[in-house]
N, C-alpha and C positions, 0 to 999 in steps of 0.2 A: 739339249741335254749335255752336250760336250761343254758348252759355255758355263753351265751351272757347276759342272765338276771342276772346271778351272778355278771358279770363284771359291769353291769349298776348299781347294788346295791352298790358296793363297790368303783368303780373307780371315786370317786369325787376328785376335786382339794381340813406319818406313824408317828406315834407318838411314843415316848419312855416315859414310865412312870418311867424309871430308866436310868441307864447308857448306853450310846452309846459306841461302840468300837472305833469309829472314832474320838477320842478326848483324850487329856491327862487326868490324874486323876482329875485335876481342872485347870481352866484357870486363877486362881490367880497366879501372878508372883512368881516363886519359882525356886531354883536351883534344882539339881537332886533329884527326889523323886522316891522311890521304892515301888510299890504295887504289889499285885498278889493274887492268890488263888490256893488251892490244893483240888482236888476231888479224893478221894480214895473210891473204891466200890467193892462189891461182887455181882456176877450175876449168875443166874441159868437159863438155857435154857430148852426148852421142849425136844430138841433132840441134839445129838452130831453133831458138825461141821456145824451148821446152818449158812446161810447167814443172817446177822443182821444189822439193822440200829440203834441199841442200843449200840453204842460204838465199832462197828466193828464186823467182822465175828468171830465165835468161831473156835478153832482149830479142826482138823479132828476128834480127839478122845476125845474131851472135851465138856461137857455141863455145867460145873461149873468153875468159875474163880474169882480170885482176880485181880484187875488191878488199875493202876493210870489212871483215865479217862482224867484229865487235870491237868497240873502243870505249871501254868502261872507265869512268872516273868516279870513285866512291869516297865520300867525305862522311865521317862519323865522329861522334863524341859520346863519352860515357861518364856519368857521375854516379853517386851513391844510390839515387832513386830512379834514374831514368837514362835513356839513351836516344840518340837521333841518328838516322841514316838518310843520306841523300845521294843518289847515284844517277848519272847521266850516261848516255850511249852516243858516241860520235862516230859516224861513218860517212861514206861518200854521199849518202842520202840526207845528211843533215844531223842535227843534234836532237835527241829525244830524252825525255824524262823516263827513267826506269824504276827507281825506288825513291820513296819519300814517306818515311814513317817515324812515329815516335813510340817508344816503349817505356812502360812504367812497371816497377816491381818493388818489392819490399827491400829495405836497405841492406839486410844481411843475407838474403836468400833470393834465388830466382825460381823458386818452385812454381810460382805463377807469374806469367809475363803478359801484360796487356799491350797489344799493338794496334795503332790506328793510323790509317793513311793508305798509301799505295805499296803493296807488298805481293810476294808470290803466293798464289793460291796454295793452301796447305793440303794438297792432294797427292798421295802416292810418294814415290821416291824421286823420279827424274825431274819432276816439275820444280821442286825446291832446290835440287842439287845444282851447285854453281857450274856454269859452262866453262869456267877457267880450270876446274879440276876434272871435268868429265873427259875420259879418254876419247870418246867418239865425237866426231865433229858436231853432230846435231842430235836433238831428241827424236824419238820415234814419231812417225807420221801421225799416229792416232792422237798423241798429245799436242802436236802442233796444230791439229785440226780442232779438237774440242776445247783446248785452252791456249789459243794463239798468244804469243809473247808472255805467257805464264802469269802475268800480273792482273790484279783487280784492286778496286778501291773499297775499303770498308774497315771493319774492326775485327780483331782476333784475340782470343784468350788461349794461352798456351800453358801446359802443365808438365813439369819435369821434376819429380822429387829428387832430393839430394841424399836420401837415406838408403836403406837396403833395397828400395824399389826404384833406384835411379835408372834401371834399364827400361823403364816405361816412359813414354812421352805421348801427349795428346794435345790436339788443337781443335778448336771450333771457331769458325769464322762466319761473319755475315757481310756479304759483298753485294755490289750493284748487279753483277752478272754480265755487264757489258764490256768488260775488259779494261785494260790499263789506260787506253788513250781516248776513252769516250765518256761523255756524261750519260747517266742512266736515262733510258728512253721510256721507262714505265715505272709504276709504283711498287712493283714486286721486288723483293730482295732474295738472293740465293744463299743457301746455307751449305757450308763445307765442314765435314768432320774427318779427323784423321787420328788413328791410334797405332802406335808403333812400339816395337821392342828391339833392344840392342844388347848383344852379349859379346864382350870383347876378351874374355879370359878363358875360352874353351881350349882344350887340348894343349895345356901348358902355355897358353897365350898365343898359340899359332893360328887358331881358328877364330874368326870373327863372324858372327851370325846376326842378321837383322831380318825382320819381317813385319808386315803391317797390313792394315786394311783401311780403306777410305770410302767415303760416301759423299755424293753431291746431290742436292735437291734444289731445283730452280724452275723457272718458267720463262716462256718466250711469248710475247704478245702477238696475236694474229691481227694484221692490219687490213685484211680483206674479208669478204663475206664467204670465202671458200677455203677449205684445207683438204689435204689428201691423207688417207689412212691405209694401212696395209690390209689387203684382202686375201693373203695367202699366195697370190700369184701376180703381185704388182700392187697398184694403188687404186682406190676408189675416191672419187671426188665428192665432197660433202659441201653443199651450198645452202646457206640460210643467212638472211640479213643480220640475225643475232650473232653470227660467228665473228663479225668484226669487233675487235676489242676483247675477245675471249683469250684465254691463256692455254698454251700447250705445255705439258710437263717436260722438263729437262732433268733427267735423272741418271746418275752414274754410280756404279759400284766397282771398286778396284781392290786388288791385292798385289803385294810385291814381296820379293825375297832377294836377299843379298848374302853371298858367301865369299869370304876371303880367307885363303889358306897360305901361310908362309912355309913353303917347302924347300927342299934342298936345291931344286932347279931354279926356283924363283917364285915370286908372288903370283898366285892364281886367283882371279876374281870372276865370279859368275853372278849376274844380276838378271832378274826377269820380273815382268810386271804385266798384269792383265787388267783391262777395264772394259765394261760393257754397260748397256742401258739404253735409254731413250734420248735421241738427239733430234730436235726439230731443225729442219733445214728447208731448202727450197729446191725447185727443179732446175737442172742445168739449162742454160740458154747461151746465146752467142756472147753475151756480156758476162755471164757467170760460168766459168769453166767447170768441168766435172768435179775435181777435188774441192773447189770452193763452195759447191752447193751444199755441203754438209758441215761447213765451218761454223763455229759459234759466232753469233751476230754482235757487232759493235754498235749497231744502230737498228732502228725499226726496219725489218724486212719489208720491201715494197711489193713483193709478189706472194702468192699463196704458199702456206707452209706445207711441207712434206714431213709427216711424223714417222721417223725411221727408228728401227732397233739396230744398234751397231755393236761391234766388238773389235777389240784390237789388243795386241800384245807385242812384247819384244823379248829377245834373248841376247844378252851381251856377255861375251867371254873375252877376258884379257889374260895374257900369259907373259910374265917377265921372262926374258931369255937368258938363262944361265946367270941370273943375278946381275945382269949387265944393265946398261942404260936404255936398252931396247926392249920394247914390249909389243907382242903381236896381238892384233885385234880381229875378232870375228863377231858379226852381229846378224840377226835376222828379225825382221819385224813385219807385222801384218796389220792392215786396217781394212775392215769390211764395213762400209757405211750402211749397208742394208743386208743383214744376215738372214732375212726372211725370203730372199729371192736368189736363185742361181744365176750365174753370169750368162748362161745360155738363154735365159728368159728375158734379159734386159733388152729393151728396144723392140719388142714384138707387139706393140700396140696396147700395152697394159699400164700406160702412164709412167713407166720407168724412164730414167734419163741417165746421162753420164755421171750424175751425182750419186748413183747407186753402184758404181764399179769398184770392185775390190782390188787393192794393191798390196804386193809383197816386195820387200827389199832385202837383198843379201849384200852385206858389206864386209870388207876385209881390208886390213892395212897394217900399219906399224907406226909406233911413236918412238922418238929418241929424246930423252930428257937430258939436256946438256948440264943443267944445274937447276936450282930451285926456282929460277926465273924463266929460263928459256926452254921451250919444247917444240920439236918438229913433228909434224904428222903427215903421213901419206895414206890416202884412203880412197878406195874404189867402191862404188855402189851400183849393183845391178837391180833395176826396178822392173817388176813383172806385173802384168795385168792379164787376166784371161780374156779370150775373145768374146764379144757380144754381137748382137744384131745392129748395134748403133754404127753409123757410117764411119766415125772416127775411131772406133774401138773394135774393129773386126780382127785385129791382130795385136800382138804385144807392141806397145809404143816404144820408140827408140829414145829413151829418156834416162840412160845411165849417166853417172857423173863421177869424175875423178877430181879429188881435192888434194892440193899440197898446201899445208898451212904452217906458218911460223907464229908462235905465241910468245909474248913477253909479259910477265906478271911482276908487279912491284907492291 
């Protein structure tokens, strides 16, 4: 009931107070334009070799590291009828393609924009919001899990009227569902819908309000003759030769809210987002760590599917300090991969695994914006999990992370 109430609060017919990833640097007509940003950082973890959603897992014998978190190079071109965006990401792990899409629109208006290629899934607020503008180092754990690397390949139609209804925007996309780096592994396609509202002229221009709702409908192919379903106290195994090649539903509903207020002390921004639904996963094993067991698949899962009901949300608060270049950050996020079972029941012989463990993260820190290009960030994250009956989860894991980041944007 609690989750349904949260959805009702937020799921009104996303707003970006800054740059969206699904667009060129500007829609003004121009030839090739090159933009990008570089994030270099130092991190210290509470333990060696931890599983982390703060820039990836730590190496087995390491708790401190320097790394290039993101090294983005974006090339775009805009003419009267179309635009093209091509973006790569270069880090110590190599160079990867991030965005590659073409957009078509009417010559004198962009009420309707058709996008085809590799782009950010149009779901919610934080998935599309550019990491170069986000004050917090990473997206919430729930979105890193259900939409890893944010992108997918497909086609999208966007609507944003330029008349008196310009505060409305809507997107609908048809995508592979297997993510940005993989070929589609089945014949099903996933549908994503997003409706958002943006008001920038409230309280004499001091208050900016945004809210929206999103929906995702997809499928995951089962590659075995068995799958697990919730029975109210864990999972029951369902075995039948006809199960192989069947499809499990992958469904999300989300709502989001953004408030920005320009006050005498400095700009205050509050953002929150909730998502819940059905997420097919697998059981945690020695090769698939707990948090990975509920992650969306980039390829056909080799083991039995676990059909889980999940929920997750975050609260982000930023406060500019006395209208200076300093901004204080506070965040709290929760991801529960299985909201049908209590943590105390996990691991008691009911087919539950580490893939069902709930995690909460409290983060706090500060940014210093030297100018429009350079930003410093200091941020600490306390990650919590309740104790279970599983051998590796009988107490809270020692997996806190401190991040010191320097960003340059051009």
